[in-house]
Structures are given as C-alpha cells and as structure tokens.
C-alpha positions in Angstrom: 9.9 3.6 7.3 10.7 0.1 6.7 11.8 -2.1 4.0 8.9 -4.6 2.9 8.7 -6.5 -0.4 4.8 -7.1 -1.1 4.0 -9.7 -3.4 0.5 -10.0 -5.1 0.2 -13.7 -6.0 -2.7 -14.9 -8.5 -2.0 -18.6 -8.0 -3.9 -22.0 -7.9 -3.6 -24.6 -5.1 -5.5 -27.6 -4.7 -5.4 -27.3 -0.7 -6.4 -24.4 1.3 -3.7 -22.2 2.9 -3.6 -20.5 6.3 -4.7 -16.9 6.2 -1.5 -15.1 7.6 1.5 -13.4 6.5 4.9 -14.5 7.8 7.5 -11.9 7.9 10.9 -13.4 6.7 13.3 -12.9 9.6 11.1 -10.5 11.5 9.8 -12.7 14.4 6.4 -13.7 13.4 3.3 -12.5 11.6 1.0 -11.2 14.5 -0.7 -7.7 14.1 1.3 -4.9 15.2 -0.1 -1.8 16.6 1.9 1.4 16.2 4.8 3.1 14.6 8.4 1.7 15.4 11.0 3.5 16.9 13.1 3.2 13.7 10.5 4.6 11.4 12.7 7.1 10.1 14.4 4.3 8.1 13.2 4.3 4.4 12.0 1.0 2.9 10.5 -0.3 -0.3 7.5 -2.2 -1.3 7.8 -4.4 -4.3 4.4 -5.7 -5.5 4.3 -9.0 -7.9 1.5 -10.8 -9.5 1.4 -14.4 -10.6 -0.9 -17.2 -11.5 -1.3 -21.0 -12.3 -2.9 -22.4 -15.3 -6.9 -22.8 -15.2 -9.7 -23.5 -17.5 -9.8 -20.2 -19.1 -7.3 -19.0 -21.7 -7.9 -15.3 -20.8 -9.1 -13.6 -17.5 -8.5 -9.8 -18.0 -9.1 -8.0 -14.6 -8.2 -4.2 -13.9 -6.5 -3.8 -10.4 -7.1 -0.1 -9.6 -5.3 0.0 -6.2 -4.0 -2.2 -3.3 -3.6 -0.7 0.1 -2.6 -2.1 3.6 -4.2 -0.6 6.3 -4.3 -0.6 10.4 -8.0 -0.2 11.7 -6.8 0.9 15.0 -4.6 3.8 14.1 -5.8 4.5 10.7 -2.3 4.3 9.2 -2.3 3.1 5.3 0.2 2.3 2.8 -0.8 2.4 -1.0 1.1 -0.2 -2.8 -0.4 0.1 -6.2 -0.9 3.7 -7.1 -1.7 3.4 -10.8 -4.4 1.0 -12.2 -3.1 -2.1 -14.1 -5.0 -4.3 -16.4 -3.5 -8.0 -16.7 -4.5 -11.2 -18.3 -3.8 -13.2 -15.0 -3.5 -16.6 -17.0 -0.5 -15.0 -18.8 1.3 -15.3 -15.7 1.7 -19.1 -15.0 5.1 -20.0 -13.5 5.9 -16.2 -13.3 6.0 -13.6 -10.5 5.7 -10.1 -12.1 6.8 -6.9 -10.5 4.2 -4.2 -10.8 5.7 -1.5 -8.6 8.0 -0.5 -5.7 6.6 1.7 -2.9 7.7 3.0 0.7 5.7 2.2 3.5 5.6 3.3 7.2 7.0 1.1 9.9 3.6 -0.1 11.3 1.9 -3.6 11.8 -1.0 -3.6 9.3 -4.4 -5.7 9.8 -6.4 -5.0 6.7 -5.6 -5.8 2.9 -7.9 -3.9 0.5 -8.2 -4.4 -3.1 -10.1 -2.4 -5.7 -11.1 -3.8 -9.0 -13.1 -3.1 -11.7 -16.4 -4.7 -11.5 -16.1 -6.0 -15.0 -14.1 -8.6 -16.3 -13.4 -10.5 -19.5 -13.1 -14.4 -19.8 -12.1 -16.3 -22.7 -12.9 -20.1 -22.6 -11.0 -23.0 -24.0 -13.2 -22.7 -27.2 -11.9 -19.1 -27.8 -15.5 -17.9 -26.8 -15.3 -14.5 -24.6 -17.8 -12.8 -22.4 -17.9 -10.1 -20.0 -18.7 -10.7 -16.6 -19.4 -8.6 -13.5 -17.9 -9.5 -10.4 -20.5 -10.7 -7.8 -18.8 -12.1 -4.6 -15.6 -13.6 -3.6 -14.6 -16.6 -1.6 -12.1 -16.6 1.5 -9.8 -19.4 2.0 -12.3 -21.6 3.7 -14.7 -21.1 0.8 -17.1 -18.9 2.6 -18.7 -16.6 0.2 -18.3 -12.7 1.1 -20.0 -9.5 -0.3 -18.3 -7.1 -2.3 -18.7 -3.4 -2.0 -19.5 -2.3 -5.6 -20.1 0.8 -7.5 -18.3 1.6 -10.7 -15.5 -0.4 -9.0 -15.5 -3.1 -6.3 -13.5 -3.5 -3.0 -12.5 -6.4 -1.1 -11.5 -5.8 2.5 -10.1 -8.7 4.0 -8.0 -9.5 7.2 -4.2 -10.0 6.8 -1.7 -9.5 9.5 1.3 -7.5 7.9 4.3 -6.6 10.2 6.8 -4.4 8.7 10.1 -4.5 10.6 13.1 -2.2 10.3 15.8 -3.5 7.8 13.8 -6.5 6.9 12.4 -7.6 3.8 8.6 -8.7 4.1 6.7 -10.7 1.7 2.9 -10.6 1.3 1.1 -13.0 -1.2 -2.5 -12.9 -2.1 -4.0 -15.7 -3.9 -6.7 -15.3 -6.7 -7.4 -18.9 -6.7 -8.5 -19.3 -10.5 -9.5 -23.1 -10.1 -12.2 -22.0 -7.7 -13.7 -19.2 -9.6 -17.4 -19.6 -10.2 -19.1 -18.3 -13.3 -22.7 -18.2 -13.8 -24.4 -17.5 -17.5 -21.1 -17.3 -19.1 -21.9 -15.9 -22.7 -25.3 -14.5 -21.6 -26.4 -11.1 -20.8 -26.1 -11.3 -17.0 -22.7 -13.0 -16.6 -21.3 -13.2 -13.0 -18.2 -14.1 -11.4 -17.3 -15.2 -8.0 -13.6 -15.3 -7.4 -11.5 -16.8 -4.7 -8.8 -14.5 -3.0 -6.9 -14.6 0.2 -3.6 -14.1 1.7 -0.9 -17.1 1.2 1.5 -18.4 3.5 5.1 -17.0 3.0 6.5 -20.5 3.0 4.3 -21.5 0.0 5.3 -18.3 -1.9 9.1 -19.1 -1.3 8.3 -22.6 -2.7 7.5 -20.9 -6.1 11.3 -19.8 -6.2 12.3 -23.3 -5.2 10.1 -24.9 -7.9 12.0 -22.4 -10.6 9.4 -19.8 -11.1 10.9 -16.9 -12.5 10.2 -13.3 -11.8 9.2 -10.6 -14.6 9.1 -6.8 -15.1 7.8 -4.8 -18.0 8.9 -1.5 -19.3 10.5 0.5 -22.1 14.0 0.1 -23.3 16.7 2.3 -23.7 20.5 2.4 -24.3 20.6 -0.9 -26.1 24.1 -2.1 -26.5 23.9 -5.5 -29.0 27.8 -6.1 -28.3 27.7 -5.9 -24.4 24.2 -7.5 -24.6 22.7 -4.8 -22.3 20.2 -2.1 -22.2 18.2 0.1 -19.5 14.5 -0.9 -18.8 12.5 1.8 -17.4 9.3 0.3 -15.5 6.8 1.6 -13.1 9.1 0.3 -10.4 12.0 2.1 -11.6 14.9 1.6 -13.8 17.0 -1.7 -14.1 20.2 -2.5 -15.9 19.7 -5.7 -18.0 22.1 -8.0 -19.5 20.8 -10.7 -21.8 23.9 -12.8 -22.5 21.8 -16.0 -21.4 19.2 -15.3 -24.0 19.8 -17.4 -27.2 16.7 -16.9 -29.1 17.5 -16.3 -32.8 17.3 -12.5 -33.9 16.9 -11.3 -30.3 19.3 -8.4 -31.2 17.2 -7.3 -34.3 14.0 -7.7 -32.2 15.2 -5.5 -29.2 16.4 -2.8 -31.8 13.0 -2.7 -33.1 11.6 -2.2 -29.7 14.1 0.5 -29.2 13.3 2.2 -32.4 9.5 2.5 -32.4 9.4 1.9 -29.0 7.7 -1.2 -27.8 7.1 -2.4 -24.3 9.6 -5.3 -23.2 9.1 -8.1 -20.8 12.3 -9.3 -19.0 12.2 -12.6 -17.0 15.0 -13.8 -14.8 15.7 -16.3 -11.9 15.5 -13.1 -9.5 15.4 -9.4 -9.8 18.0 -7.7 -7.6 16.1 -4.7 -6.2 19.2 -3.7 -4.2 21.7 -3.1 -7.3 18.9 -2.4 -9.8 20.4 -5.3 -12.0 18.8 -8.3 -13.9 20.3 -11.2 -15.6 17.7 -12.1 -18.2 16.8 -15.5 -19.1 13.9 -14.6 -21.4 13.1 -11.5 -23.4 9.8 -10.6 -24.8 8.3 -7.6 -26.8 4.7 -6.7 -26.8 3.1 -4.8 -29.7 -0.4 -4.2 -30.6 -2.1 -3.5 -34.0 -4.4 -4.9 -36.9 -3.9 -8.1 -38.8 -4.1 -8.2 -42.7 -2.9 -10.8 -45.2 -3.7 -13.7 -42.8 -2.6 -17.0 -43.9 -4.0 -19.6 -41.8 -2.0 -22.6 -43.8 1.6 -20.8 -43.3 0.7 -19.2 -40.2 1.6 -15.5 -41.2 -0.1 -12.3 -41.3 0.9 -8.7 -41.6 0.6 -6.5 -38.4 -0.2 -2.8 -39.0 0.7 -0.8 -35.7 1.2 2.6 -34.5 -1.0 3.9 -37.2 1.6 3.3 -40.1 4.2 0.9 -39.3 4.2 -2.9 -40.3 5.9 -6.0 -39.9 5.6 -9.7 -41.1 4.5 -12.1 -38.2 4.8 -15.9 -37.8 2.8 -17.6 -35.2 1.7 -20.9 -33.9 -1.9 -22.1 -33.7 -1.6 -23.2 -30.2 -0.5 -19.7 -29.4 -3.7 -17.9 -30.4 -6.2 -16.8 -27.9 -9.4 -15.8 -29.5 -10.8 -15.8 -33.0 -7.9 -14.7 -35.4 -9.3 -13.2 -38.4 -8.2 -10.4 -40.9 -8.8 -7.0 -39.4 -8.6 -8.4 -36.0 -7.0 -6.2 -33.4 -4.3 -8.3 -31.7 -1.7 -8.1 -29.1 1.4 -9.9 -29.9 4.2 -11.4 -27.5 7.3 -11.6 -29.6 10.5 -13.5 -28.8 12.5 -13.6 -31.8 13.3 -12.6 -35.5 14.2 -15.1 -38.4 15.5 -12.7 -40.8 12.2 -11.9 -42.5 9.6 -12.4 -40.1 9.2 -11.8 -36.3 8.2 -14.7 -34.2 5.1 -14.7 -32.0 4.7 -17.1 -29.1 1.2 -15.5 -28.3 -1.2 -13.9 -30.2 -4.2 -12.4 -28.1 -7.3 -11.1 -30.0 -8.5 -8.0 -28.3 
C-alpha cells in the first residue's frame, strides 16, 4: 500500500490543461503496470473538491463513486465510498476534503466517476431547473458519450502512479464555464459537462494563490476557553483550534452547533493529515429548516429546524440563492451571532 493524496478539483480555466497526472516527488506520471515491492506500506487517499465561479448560482450534483482502475491487471481503488451531494458553485477558492482512503501500490490508468443523471441548476435570476446529464467533454473539447441508467458513469484515461512513502495528487476539472445547457427550464433540459484530469502544477498553484482547504463534520469536546474542538468527518477526526477566527459570537454559534447538533465547516490554509490537526481561519455552521416571519426590509426571519427548534436569523440579500418566501425550506450557512440573531452568509432555498 502507498500514500496518495487524491484531489477531485472542480475548477474553471480559460485555457486547456494537459491530461496527465504528476506524482509529487515520485519520478513522473507514466502508467505503472503492477504491484510495487513495497506494497505492504499503508497509505492514505485524501479526496478534495473545488470550483471557480460560473454563470449559475447553484449547480447541485450527486457524486456516487470515484474509482481508480488499471485495465491490464484489473486492480482498483475506491476513493469515494459514500455518495455526496454538493453545490459545486459553493466551492469557489476552496479545496474541500471529502474522504481519506488507502490504496494498493500500483499504477492506475483509468478514472471512473459515477454521477446521478439528474442535476439541479439555478441561474442568476434565481430560476431553478432539473437537467439530465447527456454527454461530457474532454480537455480538447471533444464530446464523449455517457453510460447512463439510473446513474451515469464517466470512464476516462488518467495515469496515476502510487509510489511508496510519497504523497501523490490527482486533480479532476469540472469546467463549469464550458458546461452546455439545452432547454433550461423546459421539460427536456439536458446538460453536457466538461471534465478532465488536471496537471498537478496547476493544482499546486491554487495554494500559492491563497486557496484554503475545507472539511465538514460534527463537533464535540468544544472548549471556548482554549478555542478548540474535535471535528468528526468522513475522513476521520481532527483537532481544530480557532484562535484566529474573529467573527462576532463564534463561541455562541459553536455552542449551538454542539448542543443540537449541527454540521460545521472548517477552513484553513492547509489540513495536516499526518497530525490530524487544523488551525482554522474560518468557521461556518450549516442548518436546514423552514422560514417563517420573513421581513424582507430588515432582512430577518425565524428558522424552525429539527422539528421544534427555532432561531432568529439575519441575512444579506446578495447571499440568497433561490426565491426566498415564508414557508420556504432553506439551508443556511451561519458564521456568527450578534447577541440576538444568528448571522447567515448564505441562504439556499431548497
């Protein structure tokens, strides 16, 4: 087994990038054919997602599975066991950690992505529509067929060498600026997405440009004096310190997340997968519920969540995605508390 970090990067680029994967410090990105003589060493696979802004306010997709395979030997590594539904427009300038897995020490030559056929798009006018995946483009703009039933599979070439005691990166680009949508809002809306592996140097550039890493999970062992807590995610548990987070009322917000409980998103310049520690630069709490008492002048409402719990919420108009009404079911991203109301940086109408 080898150590490999796999990044699923959903990003937008104006120029095409070569379809290959470079192993960091491992001597190149050619296709390997068999098991290494050091395959007894355990390794980890860290799967990230990210995106750049595009013309849509929401692009919700469900990724069911991502596998690395080698055609010749039949060897495979599943790097995303549990399906995840994400709004990929919410990942601008962020690399979100989804999972950490172990992989056999082998060179892979195929990347297989399984997606739900149906996606949900919301345009800049807050109009939402369901669209079915139709085809996908490679990095040269060529259109390829999808294998679709209840789900759709993308099977693409990608050289992924896993070397002993090395950290390898795999980056996949879902280029939102080159998505083709036909009959948006109509009964037969179809979507052609663009997806291809990224050059590793382009991915590294994201960190140099100041992109943060993010992980989501549940909170426990909150210490508001030491400014720390334990975050439990699909990728394991992390010790989080948040002394650098200065948002008003952050202790109160985290206490609410611990008591109810609510999902917490932690952002940092980097996640230390060796020590399982994170020095947070930003924290968000997610909560889903029903809107009542909507005041569009003061930009406030009451959220009822988890059947019988309530909180007062303040929001900004430019943070609303969808048509916000009383009785709307929404998902909020909260980043503070002003002593009376919880502050929402994003209100996403479901």
